[in-house]
ROKOL-500720 format. One record per residue (C-alpha): x, y, z; residue in one letter; residue number from 0. Coordinates in steps of 0.5 Angstrom, whole numbers. Layout:
! ROKOL-500720
<vokol px="X" py="Y" pz="Z" lolo="A" marfi="NUM"/>
...
***
This chain:
! ROKOL-500720
<vokol px="-159" py="-141" pz="-66" lolo="X" marfi="0"/>
<vokol px="-160" py="-134" pz="-67" lolo="X" marfi="1"/>
<vokol px="-159" py="-129" pz="-62" lolo="X" marfi="2"/>
<vokol px="-167" py="-126" pz="-61" lolo="X" marfi="3"/>
<vokol px="-163" py="-120" pz="-57" lolo="X" marfi="4"/>
<vokol px="-161" py="-117" pz="-64" lolo="X" marfi="5"/>
<vokol px="-167" py="-116" pz="-67" lolo="X" marfi="6"/>
<vokol px="-170" py="-113" pz="-61" lolo="X" marfi="7"/>
<vokol px="-172" py="-105" pz="-62" lolo="X" marfi="8"/>
<vokol px="-168" py="-101" pz="-57" lolo="X" marfi="9"/>
<vokol px="-171" py="-97" pz="-52" lolo="X" marfi="10"/>
<vokol px="-175" py="-90" pz="-53" lolo="X" marfi="11"/>
<vokol px="-172" py="-85" pz="-48" lolo="X" marfi="12"/>
<vokol px="-177" py="-79" pz="-51" lolo="X" marfi="13"/>
<vokol px="-178" py="-74" pz="-45" lolo="X" marfi="14"/>
<vokol px="-175" py="-78" pz="-40" lolo="X" marfi="15"/>
<vokol px="-168" py="-77" pz="-36" lolo="X" marfi="16"/>
<vokol px="-164" py="-83" pz="-36" lolo="X" marfi="17"/>
<vokol px="-158" py="-84" pz="-30" lolo="X" marfi="18"/>
<vokol px="-153" py="-89" pz="-33" lolo="X" marfi="19"/>
<vokol px="-148" py="-93" pz="-29" lolo="X" marfi="20"/>
<vokol px="-141" py="-94" pz="-33" lolo="X" marfi="21"/>
<vokol px="-136" py="-100" pz="-33" lolo="X" marfi="22"/>
<vokol px="-131" py="-99" pz="-29" lolo="X" marfi="23"/>
<vokol px="-134" py="-93" pz="-26" lolo="X" marfi="24"/>
<vokol px="-136" py="-92" pz="-18" lolo="X" marfi="25"/>
<vokol px="-144" py="-91" pz="-17" lolo="X" marfi="26"/>
<vokol px="-142" py="-84" pz="-15" lolo="X" marfi="27"/>
<vokol px="-140" py="-83" pz="-22" lolo="X" marfi="28"/>
<vokol px="-146" py="-83" pz="-26" lolo="X" marfi="29"/>
<vokol px="-148" py="-79" pz="-33" lolo="X" marfi="30"/>
<vokol px="-155" py="-76" pz="-33" lolo="X" marfi="31"/>
<vokol px="-158" py="-75" pz="-40" lolo="X" marfi="32"/>
<vokol px="-164" py="-72" pz="-42" lolo="X" marfi="33"/>
<vokol px="-168" py="-75" pz="-47" lolo="X" marfi="34"/>
<vokol px="-163" py="-79" pz="-50" lolo="X" marfi="35"/>
<vokol px="-163" py="-82" pz="-57" lolo="X" marfi="36"/>
<vokol px="-159" py="-88" pz="-60" lolo="X" marfi="37"/>
<vokol px="-154" py="-85" pz="-65" lolo="X" marfi="38"/>
<vokol px="-148" py="-89" pz="-69" lolo="X" marfi="39"/>
<vokol px="-141" py="-86" pz="-69" lolo="X" marfi="40"/>
<vokol px="-135" py="-90" pz="-72" lolo="X" marfi="41"/>
<vokol px="-139" py="-96" pz="-73" lolo="X" marfi="42"/>
<vokol px="-141" py="-96" pz="-65" lolo="X" marfi="43"/>
<vokol px="-148" py="-95" pz="-62" lolo="X" marfi="44"/>
<vokol px="-148" py="-89" pz="-57" lolo="X" marfi="45"/>
<vokol px="-153" py="-86" pz="-53" lolo="X" marfi="46"/>
<vokol px="-153" py="-78" pz="-54" lolo="X" marfi="47"/>
<vokol px="-157" py="-73" pz="-50" lolo="X" marfi="48"/>
<vokol px="-156" py="-67" pz="-46" lolo="X" marfi="49"/>
<vokol px="-154" py="-66" pz="-39" lolo="X" marfi="50"/>
<vokol px="-160" py="-63" pz="-35" lolo="X" marfi="51"/>
<vokol px="-159" py="-57" pz="-31" lolo="X" marfi="52"/>
<vokol px="-159" py="-58" pz="-23" lolo="X" marfi="53"/>
<vokol px="-155" py="-65" pz="-24" lolo="X" marfi="54"/>
<vokol px="-147" py="-63" pz="-24" lolo="X" marfi="55"/>
<vokol px="-143" py="-59" pz="-19" lolo="X" marfi="56"/>
<vokol px="-145" py="-52" pz="-20" lolo="X" marfi="57"/>
<vokol px="-148" py="-54" pz="-27" lolo="X" marfi="58"/>
<vokol px="-142" py="-53" pz="-30" lolo="X" marfi="59"/>
<vokol px="-144" py="-58" pz="-36" lolo="X" marfi="60"/>
<vokol px="-151" py="-57" pz="-36" lolo="X" marfi="61"/>
<vokol px="-154" py="-57" pz="-44" lolo="X" marfi="62"/>
<vokol px="-148" py="-60" pz="-46" lolo="X" marfi="63"/>
<vokol px="-149" py="-66" pz="-51" lolo="X" marfi="64"/>
<vokol px="-146" py="-72" pz="-48" lolo="X" marfi="65"/>
<vokol px="-145" py="-79" pz="-52" lolo="X" marfi="66"/>
<vokol px="-144" py="-85" pz="-48" lolo="X" marfi="67"/>
<vokol px="-142" py="-92" pz="-51" lolo="X" marfi="68"/>
<vokol px="-148" py="-97" pz="-51" lolo="X" marfi="69"/>
<vokol px="-143" py="-103" pz="-50" lolo="X" marfi="70"/>
<vokol px="-141" py="-99" pz="-44" lolo="X" marfi="71"/>
<vokol px="-146" py="-98" pz="-40" lolo="X" marfi="72"/>
<vokol px="-148" py="-104" pz="-34" lolo="X" marfi="73"/>
<vokol px="-154" py="-101" pz="-31" lolo="X" marfi="74"/>
<vokol px="-159" py="-95" pz="-32" lolo="X" marfi="75"/>
<vokol px="-165" py="-92" pz="-29" lolo="X" marfi="76"/>
<vokol px="-171" py="-89" pz="-33" lolo="X" marfi="77"/>
<vokol px="-175" py="-83" pz="-30" lolo="X" marfi="78"/>
<vokol px="-181" py="-80" pz="-32" lolo="X" marfi="79"/>
<vokol px="-178" py="-74" pz="-33" lolo="X" marfi="80"/>
<vokol px="-173" py="-68" pz="-30" lolo="X" marfi="81"/>
<vokol px="-178" py="-67" pz="-24" lolo="X" marfi="82"/>
<vokol px="-178" py="-74" pz="-22" lolo="X" marfi="83"/>
<vokol px="-171" py="-75" pz="-22" lolo="X" marfi="84"/>
<vokol px="-169" py="-69" pz="-18" lolo="X" marfi="85"/>
<vokol px="-175" py="-70" pz="-13" lolo="X" marfi="86"/>
<vokol px="-172" py="-78" pz="-12" lolo="X" marfi="87"/>
<vokol px="-165" py="-76" pz="-12" lolo="X" marfi="88"/>
<vokol px="-166" py="-71" pz="-6" lolo="X" marfi="89"/>
<vokol px="-169" py="-75" pz="-2" lolo="X" marfi="90"/>
<vokol px="-164" py="-80" pz="-3" lolo="X" marfi="91"/>
<vokol px="-159" py="-75" pz="-2" lolo="X" marfi="92"/>
<vokol px="-163" py="-73" pz="5" lolo="X" marfi="93"/>
<vokol px="-161" py="-80" pz="7" lolo="X" marfi="94"/>
<vokol px="-154" py="-80" pz="4" lolo="X" marfi="95"/>
<vokol px="-156" py="-86" pz="0" lolo="X" marfi="96"/>
<vokol px="-156" py="-83" pz="-7" lolo="X" marfi="97"/>
<vokol px="-152" py="-88" pz="-12" lolo="X" marfi="98"/>
***
C-alpha cells in the first residue's frame, strides 16, 4: 500500500507568519518565520524564512535568515501576517499564557 502523504503538496506560507515548535525544545523556545519557503539542503527538506522584527529580544535576530529542518518540527501555528501574530502574542503575554 502506498503512502498518500508522500504525494501531498507542501503548505504554502506566502505572506504568513509561522511559529514553529521544535523537537526536544520547550514551548518557550519557538522559531518565528515570515513568509517561509521550502528548500532542499544536503538532501533534507528545510523551512527557510526571515525572523521578523519584534519577535526576538531586542530584535537582535530580526531580518536574519533562519532554516529549520522540516522533520524536526512537532507543531506549527500559521498567522495571517505579522500584525496578526503580534496582536495575539501581546494578548497571551498579558495573561502570561504565551506558548
